[in-house]
ROTOR-218294 format. One record per residue (C-alpha): residue number from 1; residue in three letters; x, y negated, z negated. Coordinates in steps of 0.001 Angstrom, whole numbers, plus 500000, padded with zeros to 6 digits. Last residue first. Layout:
BEGIN
    nr   rest       xx       yy       zz
   NUM    ALA        X        Y        Z
...
END
This chain:
BEGIN
    nr   rest       xx       yy       zz
   272    GLU   522406   511327   503091
   271    GLU   522579   507754   504261
   270    PRO   524375   505310   501851
   269    GLU   521743   502257   500812
   268    LEU   521927   498894   501744
   267    ILE   518951   496406   500834
   266    LEU   518146   494029   503481
   265    VAL   517139   490316   502545
   264    ARG   514258   488002   503229
   263    ASP   513429   484941   501281
   262    LEU   516377   482983   500405
   261    THR   516090   479174   500132
   260    ASN   518219   478318   497314
   259    PHE   520548   481173   498253
   258    GLU   521550   479796   501409
   257    VAL   524239   482753   502257
   256    ARG   527799   481828   503674
   255    PRO   529021   480901   500245
   254    LYS   531568   478110   500158
   253    LEU   534575   479332   498601
   252    HIS   537104   477892   495747
   251    ILE   540245   479137   495441
   250    GLU   542547   478672   492408
   249    LEU   545922   480318   493274
   248    MET   547848   482540   490867
   247    LEU   551198   482112   489472
   246    ASP   550219   480309   486499
   245    ASN   551579   476956   484549
   244    GLU   549009   474822   486159
   243    ARG   546887   476631   488696
   242    PRO   547882   476361   492225
   241    ALA   545375   474975   494701
   240    VAL   543122   476238   497433
   239    GLY   539728   474723   498637
   238    ALA   536767   475388   500626
   237    VAL   537690   478866   501726
   236    GLU   534423   480400   503522
   235    GLY   532085   482608   502471
   234    VAL   530791   486446   502144
   233    PRO   530734   487822   505910
   232    ILE   530454   491586   506108
   231    GLY   533670   492926   507135
   230    SER   533762   496322   505425
   229    PRO   530651   498207   504411
   228    PHE   529292   497195   501361
   227    ILE   528508   498932   497828
   226    THR   531843   500772   497360
   225    SER   534068   498094   498667
   224    ILE   537459   499202   499361
   223    SER   537150   498220   503019
   222    SER   536947   494485   501937
   221    THR   533930   492210   502234
   220    VAL   534489   489148   504379
   219    VAL   536144   485705   503641
   218    PRO   536579   483338   506433
   217    ASP   539370   480891   506413
   216    GLY   538858   477051   506394
   215    ALA   540954   476027   503839
   214    ARG   544129   478319   503785
   213    VAL   545234   481920   502083
   212    ASP   548620   483236   502637
   211    ASP   549728   484747   499451
   210    GLU   552799   483710   497723
   209    GLY   550791   481516   495061
   208    THR   548937   484785   493783
   207    VAL   545381   485905   494951
   206    HIS   543405   487744   492059
   205    LEU   540360   485681   492423
   204    LEU   538225   484109   495030
   203    ALA   535554   481686   493345
   202    LEU   532253   480797   494610
   201    SER   530342   477660   495155
   200    ARG   526538   476834   494515
   199    SER   526926   476768   490796
   198    GLY   526460   479681   488215
   197    ASN   530331   480880   488633
   196    GLY   529899   483769   491014
   195    LYS   533051   485961   491420
   194    VAL   534517   487299   494879
   193    THR   537502   489677   494324
   192    GLY   540903   489424   496234
   191    PRO   542592   491148   499186
   190    VAL   544785   489020   501508
   189    ARG   543912   490090   504981
   188    SER   545473   486939   506683
   187    ARG   542526   485959   508956
   186    GLU   539695   487942   507351
   185    ASP   540732   486839   503994
   184    GLU   539650   489663   501754
   183    ALA   536782   490995   499508
   182    ALA   535788   493166   496587
   181    VAL   532540   491768   495410
   180    SER   531896   490419   491511
   179    SER   528525   489225   489911
   178    GLN   528446   488638   485989
   177    PRO   528705   484833   486630
   176    ASP   525566   484877   489059
   175    PRO   526323   482890   492189
   174    LEU   526417   486313   494016
   173    LEU   522845   486877   493541
   172    MET   521765   489611   490991
   171    VAL   518607   491201   492862
   170    THR   515844   492430   490696
   169    ALA   513585   495108   491969
   168    SER   510070   496050   492840
   167    TYR   507288   498932   493362
   166    PHE   508451   501546   491133
   165    ASN   510992   499213   488979
   164    VAL   514566   498620   489758
   163    GLU   517281   496537   488077
   162    SER   520503   495105   488974
   161    ILE   520620   495393   492812
   160    ARG   523212   493664   494606
   159    GLY   524240   490268   496066
   158    ALA   523521   488066   499146
   157    VAL   526648   489029   501303
   156    GLY   526373   487599   504809
   155    LEU   524246   485469   507181
   154    PRO   521735   488136   508605
   153    THR   521006   488810   505074
   152    ILE   522624   491242   502538
   151    VAL   521995   493074   499188
   150    GLY   524252   496046   497815
   149    ALA   522855   498758   495880
   148    GLY   523520   499029   492223
   147    ALA   520527   500234   491097
   146    ARG   518668   502336   493460
   145    VAL   515773   501712   496307
   144    GLY   514260   504609   497935
   143    ASP   511028   502775   499048
   142    SER   509248   504192   496037
   141    TYR   512142   503210   493762
   140    GLY   511582   499696   494358
   139    ARG   511046   497198   496901
   138    ASN   509173   493664   497038
   137    VAL   511951   491384   495784
   136    ARG   512803   489672   492613
   135    VAL   515519   486873   492412
   134    ARG   518399   486248   490017
   133    GLU   521219   483908   490214
   132    LEU   520283   480806   492291
   131    TRP   517281   480032   490451
   130    SER   518531   481196   487035
   129    ALA   516314   479091   484847
   128    PRO   513284   478951   487362
   127    ASP   513070   482827   487599
   126    ARG   512533   483774   491224
   125    ALA   509548   485663   492661
   124    ILE   508522   487515   495731
   123    VAL   511715   487592   497809
   122    GLU   510989   490218   500685
   121    ALA   512442   493418   501653
   120    PRO   513955   495172   504578
   119    ILE   515617   498648   503666
   118    PHE   518772   498938   505538
   117    LYS   520547   502562   506019
   116    TRP   524345   502935   505732
   115    ARG   526645   505526   507292
   114    THR   526877   503473   510312
   113    LYS   526347   505062   513694
   112    GLN   523519   502931   514524
   111    LYS   525925   499867   515030
   110    TYR   525967   496689   512845
   109    GLY   526094   493496   514685
   108    LEU   524588   491387   511917
   107    GLN   521717   489788   513831
   106    GLN   520861   493296   515895
   105    ARG   520558   494984   512428
   104    LEU   518447   492319   511280
   103    ALA   516368   492642   514244
   102    ALA   515935   496361   514174
   101    ASN   515317   496307   510272
   100    GLU   512370   493845   511153
    99    ALA   511164   496000   513868
    98    ALA   511119   498838   511773
    97    GLY   509392   497182   508694
    96    GLU   506726   495546   511062
    95    LYS   505803   499247   512656
    94    LEU   506144   500618   509145
    93    ARG   503430   497939   507804
    92    LEU   501347   498224   510762
    91    ILE   501376   501829   510502
    90    GLU   500381   501690   506604
    89    LEU   497612   499211   507767
    88    ARG   496291   501336   510192
    87    LEU   496519   504672   507858
    86    ARG   494633   502585   505416
    85    GLU   491785   501405   508034
    84    VAL   491425   505115   509041
    83    GLN   490940   506277   505586
    82    ASN   488371   503714   504936
    81    LYS   486713   504677   507875
    80    LEU   486834   508258   506745
    79    ALA   485343   507524   503411
    78    THR   482822   505395   505013
    77    ASN   481831   508287   507381
    76    GLU   481665   510856   504448
    75    SER   479331   508603   502785
    74    ARG   477033   508131   505844
    73    LEU   477401   511921   506582
    72    THR   476280   512648   502879
    71    GLY   473297   510454   503308
    70    LEU   472404   511659   506411
    69    SER   472466   515126   505267
    68    THR   470087   514023   502147
    67    LEU   467751   512516   504693
    66    LEU   467520   515477   506800
    65    SER   466902   517679   503686
    64    VAL   464340   515532   502477
    63    THR   462628   515398   506322
    62    HIS   462830   519177   506390
    61    ARG   461276   519537   502944
    60    ALA   458360   517087   504057
    59    ARG   457900   518559   507372
    58    HIS   457771   522149   505633
    57    ILE   455162   521111   503342
    56    ALA   452979   519156   505992
    55    ALA   453171   522558   507937
    54    THR   451753   524129   504731
    53    SER   449041   521512   504411
    52    LEU   447971   521821   507850
    51    LYS   447958   525526   507869
    50    GLN   445905   525488   504643
    49    LEU   443349   523075   506121
    48    PRO   443131   524886   509330
    47    LEU   442371   528057   507076
    46    LEU   439675   526459   504922
    45    VAL   436774   526635   507247
    44    LEU   437629   530319   508240
    43    ALA   437883   531380   504429
    42    VAL   434633   529448   503840
    41    GLY   433263   531540   506591
    40    GLN   434484   534737   505399
    39    ARG   433325   534045   502015
    38    ILE   429745   533450   503125
    37    GLY   429961   536387   505512
    36    THR   430787   538463   502527
    35    THR   427948   537056   500366
    34    PHE   425411   537969   503272
    33    ILE   426908   541490   503853
    32    ASP   426537   542532   500309
    31    PRO   428364   541606   496972
    30    GLN   426759   542747   493829
    29    ARG   428322   541058   490910
    28    GLN   430068   538242   492492
    27    ALA   426896   537667   494812
    26    VAL   424672   537588   491997
    25    LEU   426897   534881   490183
    24    LEU   427010   533073   493519
    23    GLY   423406   533248   494054
    22    LEU   422696   531922   490622
    21    SER   424879   528724   491089
    20    ILE   423397   528229   494406
    19    LEU   419806   528220   492802
    18    ILE   420899   525931   489760
    17    LEU   422470   523567   492361
    16    LEU   419299   523616   494692
    15    SER   416973   523037   491521
    14    PHE   419050   520061   490514
    13    ALA   418734   518569   494139
    12    ILE   415166   519087   494055
    11    GLU   414442   517440   490602
    10    LYS   416719   514405   491539
     9    ARG   414974   514229   494938
     8    TRP   411543   514127   493447
     7    LYS   410331   510930   494575
     6    TRP   412334   510865   497613
     5    PHE   411064   514429   498780
     4    PHE   407334   513564   497895
     3    GLU   407862   510041   499932
     2    PRO   409129   512467   502762
     1    MET   405781   514304   502821
END
């Protein structure tokens, strides 16, 4: 008997398929209890599969949503970290500026009641052709620097701002021939004007032969100066000589500031 089924297996399988197909056609045209039961059975078998597939779809959607949220959170977290780092750097810069400002104020002996505010700056560039005359500093319009502002160091007057960009400014140093400062002999109160001559020495002008100015006298800014507080050191009288056929004195000053090694300055701005 088994040999019979094995021998005719293809024909038997084909006949069963034909019978099942005919049965399904008949069931569709004339539904009865038997065919209804078959449909319900098939639906019952497929129901768990449908539930599983639906649950899988929901899980996949939830996973995609979670991954999207995680990506957004990761992006926001990175942005917040970057912002925190920027704020930390800004705080450090402000603390450094405040400490530097306070130290320079203390060295210069200025009181808090002064009408000037001090902007610390660093020298970032020099012109090789005018090493003692012009330098560039790392403060500009964005820091409140304006053209014409006085520039000092803990040792004394350095110069004034001649040009301002947004993030930097050019300082015209005292040795520059175009530079001038209203000054006076600290001992005798003889007024004059300090001018640069492109060298390591300065000149005190507008002093007559009758004025009391001696070698070694300190020279400071005058109270009539519009860009410096009075009393800031400018230099020391190095030599006094009468000019030939002139009633005026020729006075040379040794500057207080070492312009060839200048690296940090304070920019003066009037307080509003």
